[in-house]
C-alpha positions in Angstrom: 59.4 -56.2 -5.3 60.4 -54.4 -2.0 63.8 -53.4 -0.8 63.6 -56.0 2.1 63.1 -58.8 -0.5 66.2 -57.7 -2.4 68.3 -57.6 0.8 67.1 -61.1 1.7 68.5 -62.4 -1.5 71.6 -60.2 -1.6 72.4 -60.1 2.1 72.9 -57.2 4.3 76.7 -56.8 4.2 77.7 -53.2 4.2 81.3 -52.0 3.7 82.3 -48.7 5.1 85.2 -46.4 5.8 85.6 -43.5 8.3 85.6 -39.9 7.0 89.2 -39.4 8.2 90.6 -42.4 6.4 92.6 -41.6 3.3 91.3 -41.9 -0.2 93.9 -44.6 -0.9 92.6 -46.6 2.1 89.1 -46.3 0.7 90.3 -47.3 -2.8 91.9 -50.4 -1.3 88.6 -51.3 0.4 86.6 -50.8 -2.8 89.1 -52.9 -4.8 89.5 -55.7 -2.3 85.7 -56.0 -1.8 85.0 -55.7 -5.6 82.3 -53.1 -5.0 81.5 -49.8 -6.7 81.2 -47.7 -3.5 81.6 -47.6 0.2 79.5 -46.0 2.8 81.3 -43.3 4.9 80.3 -43.7 8.5 81.0 -41.7 11.6 80.3 -44.3 14.2 76.9 -45.7 13.3 75.8 -42.7 11.3 76.1 -42.5 7.5 77.7 -39.2 6.6 78.6 -39.9 3.0 79.0 -42.2 0.1 82.3 -42.6 -1.8 82.0 -44.1 -5.2 84.5 -45.1 -7.9 83.3 -41.9 -9.8 84.2 -39.8 -6.8 87.7 -41.2 -6.8 88.2 -40.7 -10.5 87.0 -37.1 -10.2 89.4 -36.5 -7.2 92.4 -37.9 -9.0 91.5 -36.0 -12.3 91.3 -32.7 -10.4 94.2 -33.1 -8.0 96.4 -35.9 -9.2 97.9 -38.6 -7.1 98.1 -36.2 -4.1 94.4 -36.7 -3.6 95.1 -40.3 -2.5 96.6 -39.0 0.8 93.8 -36.7 1.6 90.7 -37.7 3.8 87.7 -39.4 2.3 85.6 -36.5 3.6 87.1 -34.2 1.0 85.7 -36.2 -1.9 82.7 -38.2 -0.7 79.1 -37.3 -1.7 77.8 -35.8 1.5 74.2 -35.4 0.4 73.3 -39.0 0.9 70.0 -40.2 -0.6 68.6 -43.2 1.3 66.2 -46.0 0.7 63.7 -47.5 3.1 63.0 -51.2 3.5 59.3 -50.9 2.4 60.0 -49.0 -0.9 59.5 -50.7 -4.2 62.1 -51.3 -7.0 60.1 -48.9 -9.2 60.5 -46.1 -6.7 64.2 -46.8 -6.3 64.7 -47.0 -10.0 63.1 -43.5 -10.4 65.2 -42.0 -7.6 68.4 -43.4 -8.9 67.7 -42.3 -12.4 66.5 -38.8 -11.5 69.5 -38.2 -9.2 72.1 -40.1 -11.3 73.2 -42.2 -8.4 74.2 -45.9 -8.4 74.1 -46.8 -4.6 71.4 -46.3 -2.0 72.1 -47.0 1.7 69.0 -48.6 3.3 68.0 -47.3 6.7 65.6 -48.8 9.2 64.9 -46.9 12.4 67.9 -44.7 11.5 70.2 -47.8 11.4 72.1 -48.8 8.2 70.8 -52.3 7.2 72.1 -52.7 3.7 73.0 -51.1 0.4 71.0 -51.4 -2.9 73.0 -50.8 -6.1 71.7 -50.2 -9.6 73.0 -53.7 -10.4 70.7 -55.1 -7.8 67.8 -53.2 -9.4 68.6 -54.5 -12.9 69.0 -58.1 -11.6 65.6 -57.8 -10.0 63.9 -56.4 -13.1 65.4 -59.1 -15.3 64.2 -61.8 -12.9 60.7 -60.3 -12.9 60.6 -60.1 -16.7 61.8 -63.7 -17.0 59.1 -64.9 -14.5 56.4 -63.0 -16.4 57.5 -64.4 -19.8 57.6 -67.9 -18.4 54.1 -67.4 -17.0 52.8 -66.2 -20.4 54.5 -69.2 -22.1 52.8 -71.6 -19.7 49.4 -69.9 -20.1 49.6 -70.0 -23.9 50.8 -73.6 -24.0 47.9 -74.6 -21.7 45.4 -72.8 -23.8 
């Protein structure tokens, strides 16, 4: 399955914050949207990803004071992207190798969606279910 197919099912909603917003504001966005990460965008350019893990690390290191500092101090600035034509297998390998859970998807340098590890797992389960059902049908017909 391709990234474009996942985004068709999931939708292309992307939630973002600016690098100068506070960590507390980003946490509010993550909480209210019930998501695991937000994209950090400077205008239309993705400059980072802020995940729940980044927030936990910030608070563990600096205490509650971290919440008043800018997102740019804690975001992951080395963003790993996905392309619409990539397969689930490629994304799974990339996410596993780099130990990341969210991949922003770019098309023509424009952010068109985000794929999470949950999206990948859901896709893999659906595919395994379809294969199992096909095998059952084939065996029953034989």
